[in-house]
C-alpha positions as a Markdown table, in Angstrom:
| # | Residue | x | y | z |
|---|---|---|---|---|
| 1 | Unk | -19.3 | -9.7 | 5.2 |
| 2 | Unk | -16.9 | -7.4 | 4.2 |
| 3 | Unk | -14.8 | -7.7 | 0.8 |
| 4 | Unk | -11.1 | -8.1 | 1.5 |
| 5 | Unk | -8.7 | -5.3 | 0.7 |
| 6 | Unk | -6.2 | -4.7 | -1.7 |
| 7 | Unk | -2.7 | -5.2 | -0.5 |
| 8 | Unk | -0.9 | -2.4 | 0.4 |
| 9 | Unk | 2.6 | -1.1 | -1.0 |
| 10 | Unk | 4.0 | 0.4 | 2.5 |
| 11 | Unk | 7.5 | 0.6 | 1.8 |
| 12 | Unk | 9.0 | -0.2 | -1.8 |
| 13 | Unk | 9.1 | 0.1 | -5.4 |
| 14 | Unk | 6.0 | 1.7 | -7.5 |
| 15 | Unk | 7.2 | 2.0 | -10.6 |
| 16 | Unk | 10.3 | 1.1 | -12.5 |
| 17 | Unk | 10.8 | 3.0 | -16.0 |
| 18 | Unk | 12.4 | -0.3 | -17.8 |
| 19 | Unk | 12.6 | 1.3 | -21.1 |
| 20 | Unk | 14.4 | 4.4 | -20.0 |
| 21 | Unk | 17.7 | 2.0 | -19.6 |
| 22 | Unk | 17.2 | 0.7 | -23.3 |
| 23 | Unk | 16.7 | 4.1 | -25.3 |
| 24 | Unk | 19.1 | 6.2 | -23.2 |
| 25 | Unk | 22.6 | 6.1 | -21.7 |
| 26 | Unk | 22.2 | 7.4 | -17.8 |
| 27 | Unk | 25.3 | 8.9 | -16.9 |
| 28 | Unk | 24.6 | 9.8 | -13.6 |
| 29 | Unk | 21.6 | 9.8 | -11.1 |
| 30 | Unk | 19.4 | 11.9 | -8.3 |
| 31 | Unk | 17.2 | 11.2 | -5.8 |
| 32 | Unk | 14.4 | 14.1 | -5.4 |
| 33 | Unk | 11.2 | 14.0 | -3.8 |
| 34 | Unk | 7.3 | 14.6 | -4.9 |
| 35 | Unk | 5.2 | 17.2 | -4.5 |
| 36 | Unk | 1.8 | 14.9 | -4.2 |
| 37 | Unk | -1.7 | 15.4 | -3.3 |
| 38 | Unk | -3.4 | 13.2 | -1.1 |
| 39 | Unk | -5.2 | 11.3 | -3.1 |
| 40 | Unk | -2.1 | 10.7 | -5.6 |
| 41 | Unk | -0.6 | 9.2 | -2.7 |
| 42 | Unk | -3.1 | 6.9 | -1.9 |
| 43 | Unk | -3.0 | 5.4 | -5.8 |
| 44 | Unk | 1.0 | 5.3 | -5.1 |
| 45 | Unk | 0.1 | 3.1 | -1.9 |
| 46 | Unk | -1.5 | 0.5 | -4.2 |
| 47 | Unk | 1.1 | 0.4 | -6.7 |
| 48 | Unk | -0.5 | 2.4 | -9.4 |
| 49 | Unk | 1.9 | 4.4 | -11.7 |
| 50 | Unk | 2.9 | 4.5 | -15.0 |
| 51 | Unk | 6.7 | 5.9 | -15.5 |
| 52 | Unk | 6.7 | 5.0 | -19.0 |
| 53 | Unk | 6.9 | 8.4 | -21.5 |
| 54 | Unk | 7.4 | 10.8 | -18.6 |
| 55 | Unk | 10.6 | 13.2 | -18.6 |
| 56 | Unk | 11.4 | 16.0 | -16.3 |
| 57 | Unk | 12.4 | 19.1 | -17.0 |
| 58 | Unk | 12.1 | 22.6 | -16.2 |
| 59 | Unk | 8.8 | 24.4 | -15.3 |
| 60 | Unk | 7.1 | 27.3 | -17.2 |
| 61 | Unk | 6.7 | 30.4 | -15.4 |
| 62 | Unk | 8.8 | 28.9 | -12.4 |
| 63 | Unk | 11.7 | 29.9 | -11.0 |
| 64 | Unk | 15.3 | 29.2 | -12.5 |
| 65 | Unk | 15.5 | 26.0 | -10.4 |
| 66 | Unk | 12.0 | 24.4 | -11.0 |
| 67 | Unk | 12.2 | 21.0 | -12.4 |
| 68 | Unk | 9.1 | 19.6 | -12.4 |
| 69 | Unk | 7.9 | 15.7 | -14.0 |
| 70 | Unk | 6.0 | 15.3 | -16.7 |
| 71 | Unk | 3.7 | 13.2 | -18.7 |
| 72 | Unk | 3.6 | 10.5 | -15.0 |
| 73 | Unk | 0.4 | 8.4 | -15.1 |
| 74 | Unk | -0.9 | 8.2 | -11.7 |
| 75 | Unk | -4.0 | 7.4 | -12.3 |
| 76 | Unk | -7.2 | 8.2 | -10.1 |
| 77 | Unk | -7.7 | 6.9 | -6.5 |
| 78 | Unk | -11.6 | 5.2 | -6.9 |
| 79 | Unk | -12.4 | 6.1 | -3.1 |
| 80 | Unk | -12.3 | 9.5 | -2.5 |
| 81 | Unk | -14.0 | 12.5 | -2.6 |
| 82 | Unk | -14.7 | 15.3 | -5.0 |
| 83 | Unk | -11.3 | 16.5 | -5.2 |
| 84 | Unk | -9.5 | 14.0 | -7.3 |
| 85 | Unk | -6.4 | 15.2 | -9.1 |
| 86 | Unk | -5.5 | 15.0 | -13.1 |
| 87 | Unk | -3.7 | 11.6 | -14.2 |
| 88 | Unk | -1.2 | 13.0 | -15.9 |
| 89 | Unk | -0.7 | 17.0 | -14.2 |
| 90 | Unk | 3.2 | 18.1 | -14.4 |
| 91 | Unk | 4.3 | 17.3 | -10.9 |
| 92 | Unk | 6.9 | 19.5 | -8.6 |
| 93 | Unk | 10.4 | 18.4 | -8.4 |
| 94 | Unk | 12.3 | 18.6 | -4.8 |
| 95 | Unk | 15.8 | 19.1 | -5.3 |
| 96 | Unk | 18.5 | 20.9 | -3.9 |
| 97 | Unk | 19.0 | 24.7 | -6.6 |
| 98 | Unk | 22.5 | 24.1 | -7.3 |
| 99 | Unk | 21.6 | 20.3 | -8.3 |
| 100 | Unk | 19.0 | 21.3 | -10.7 |
| 101 | Unk | 20.3 | 24.4 | -11.9 |
| 102 | Unk | 23.7 | 22.0 | -13.1 |
| 103 | Unk | 21.4 | 19.1 | -14.3 |
| 104 | Unk | 19.0 | 22.2 | -16.2 |
| 105 | Unk | 22.2 | 23.6 | -17.7 |
| 106 | Unk | 23.6 | 20.3 | -19.0 |
| 107 | Unk | 19.7 | 19.9 | -20.5 |
| 108 | Unk | 20.3 | 23.3 | -22.3 |
| 109 | Unk | 24.2 | 22.9 | -22.6 |
| 110 | Unk | 24.7 | 18.9 | -24.2 |
| 111 | Unk | 21.4 | 18.4 | -25.7 |
| 112 | Unk | 20.7 | 15.6 | -22.7 |
| 113 | Unk | 17.3 | 14.3 | -20.7 |
| 114 | Unk | 16.5 | 13.7 | -17.6 |
| 115 | Unk | 14.5 | 10.6 | -17.6 |
| 116 | Unk | 12.4 | 9.2 | -14.6 |
| 117 | Unk | 13.9 | 5.4 | -14.0 |
| 118 | Unk | 12.1 | 4.3 | -10.6 |
| 119 | Unk | 9.2 | 5.5 | -8.3 |
| 120 | Unk | 9.4 | 4.1 | -4.8 |
| 121 | Unk | 8.8 | 4.9 | -1.8 |
| 122 | Unk | 11.7 | 4.8 | 1.4 |
| 123 | Unk | 12.0 | 3.6 | 4.2 |
| 124 | Unk | 10.6 | 6.5 | 6.2 |
| 125 | Unk | 6.9 | 5.8 | 3.7 |
| 126 | Unk | 8.4 | 9.0 | 1.6 |
| 127 | Unk | 7.6 | 8.8 | -2.3 |
| 128 | Unk | 10.6 | 9.4 | -4.0 |
| 129 | Unk | 11.4 | 9.0 | -7.9 |
| 130 | Unk | 15.4 | 7.9 | -8.8 |
| 131 | Unk | 16.1 | 10.2 | -12.3 |
| 132 | Unk | 19.0 | 10.1 | -14.9 |
| 133 | Unk | 20.5 | 12.6 | -16.6 |
| 134 | Unk | 21.0 | 10.4 | -20.0 |
| 135 | Unk | 21.9 | 10.6 | -23.6 |
| 136 | Unk | 19.9 | 9.2 | -26.2 |
| 137 | Unk | 20.8 | 6.0 | -27.8 |
| 138 | Unk | 21.4 | 5.2 | -31.3 |
| 139 | Unk | 20.1 | 2.3 | -33.1 |
| 140 | Unk | 23.8 | 0.7 | -33.4 |
| 141 | Unk | 23.7 | 1.5 | -30.1 |
| 142 | Unk | 20.5 | -0.1 | -28.8 |
| 143 | Unk | 22.0 | -3.3 | -30.9 |
| 144 | Unk | 25.2 | -3.3 | -28.9 |
| 145 | Unk | 23.9 | -3.3 | -25.7 |
| 146 | Unk | 21.4 | -6.1 | -27.3 |
| 147 | Unk | 24.6 | -8.4 | -28.4 |
| 148 | Unk | 26.9 | -7.4 | -25.5 |
| 149 | Unk | 23.7 | -8.7 | -22.8 |
| 150 | Unk | 22.9 | -12.0 | -24.6 |
| 151 | Unk | 26.5 | -12.5 | -24.9 |
| 152 | Unk | 26.8 | -12.1 | -21.0 |
| 153 | Unk | 24.1 | -14.1 | -20.4 |
| 154 | Unk | 25.7 | -16.9 | -22.6 |
| 155 | Unk | 28.9 | -16.7 | -20.8 |
| 156 | Unk | 27.0 | -17.2 | -17.3 |
| 157 | Unk | 25.7 | -20.6 | -18.7 |
| 158 | Unk | 28.7 | -21.9 | -19.6 |
| 159 | Unk | 30.4 | -21.2 | -16.5 |
| 160 | Unk | 27.8 | -22.9 | -15.0 |
| 161 | Unk | 27.7 | -26.1 | -16.7 |
| 162 | Unk | 31.4 | -26.0 | -16.5 |
| 163 | Unk | 31.2 | -26.1 | -13.2 |
């Protein structure tokens, strides 16, 4: 008797970094491709990835406009042969040179951070990462955001009850 297979995600969301919107004020976003090995794609199709504590930055020893995704966790694919990948290796991002230069200059000049927000498969089945150019929030900014979110939620409850 055959064992049932795990559900494979063909298109759609794989992982979302929800903590990023809490810790950072995201100013602009950009979709970028990823350079992945075969076993990494298989793991992503099973919905196994974690973007917490990950960031993007310039590749050391690379060109002037090369950006990589650091500290993103994609676990090893269990059914792969000896050609496994490292779970937390730096992964090169595919984006236009002009955009990469602009974002790296903003990071160097203004102290911003490039944060991955979502990892997903697009309609064509290609793995993409949504990057955000962000500034870190202070503790009081986080409290203000939380108060505003609570008030909006309360306001919608009041409007719903009133009719």
